[in-house]
N, C-alpha and C positions, 0 to 999 in steps of 0.2 A: 458046208465050210465053217470051221470054227473061227471065231473072232480072236484076235490077239489083244491082250490087256497089258498096259504098262502103268505102273504107279508113278505119279508125279508129286514129288515133295521137294520144292525148292528150299525148304527150311528143314531143320532137324528136330525142333522142339516137339512136334506131334508124335514122334516115334515112341516117346515115353507113355503116350496115351493109347497107342494101338490103332490109330486111324490115319488116313491119308488125305491130302489136300485135294487131289483130283485123280481121275482115271482117264487114260487115253485108250479108246477102243477102236481098233481098226479091222476092217474086213475089206470092203470095196472102197471105203472112205474112212477118213480119220474123224473121230468124234471125241470131244473133251467133256466129261461130266464132272461137275464140281458141286458140292453141297455143304451146307452148314458152316459158312464162313462167318467169322467174327472179327471184331476190331482188336487185333493183337500185333505186337511188334515181331521182329524176326526171331526172338527168343520165346515167344508165346505169352508175353506179359500183356495184360489188358491195357488198352489205350482209351483215352477220353471218357472216363467214368462220368455218367450223368449228362453227357452231350450226345444225344441220339444222332443228330445230323453229322457230327464229326465221326461217329462210329460207322455210320452208313458210308460216308465218303471213304474212310479207310478200308472198309470191306470191299468196296467196288474197285479199289486199286489193286487188289490181290490177283484178279484174273490176268492183269497185265504181266505180272511176274511169271505166271505159268506159261502164258503165250510166248513170252520172250525166252524163258528157260528151255522150252521144248521146241522152239522155232515153229510155232503155229503162225499162220497168217489168217486174218479175217478177210474172207473173200466176199465180193458182192453176192447177196442172197444168203449170207450167213445169218444164223439166228442166235440171239442171246436173250435169255429170260432171267430176270432177277426179281426176287421178292424180298420185302423187309417186314419182319413181324416183331 
């Protein structure tokens, strides 16, 4: 059985760069894969230059937008992994 893939782009600025914010993959369950998030506003402009803690906080707010936009629910037993480099 082939999985279905849907692109999730709550904003439009990334279209000019040829990448997507997240991918929803569904087969027997729905999974949301997100990668490479940075601290930018809705138009793609950098936010909080020189303030790493503010940049991380901004980046961690983005998954909330995808979850709301595609009506995902975080269920008990859900897993979320985030790294900052």
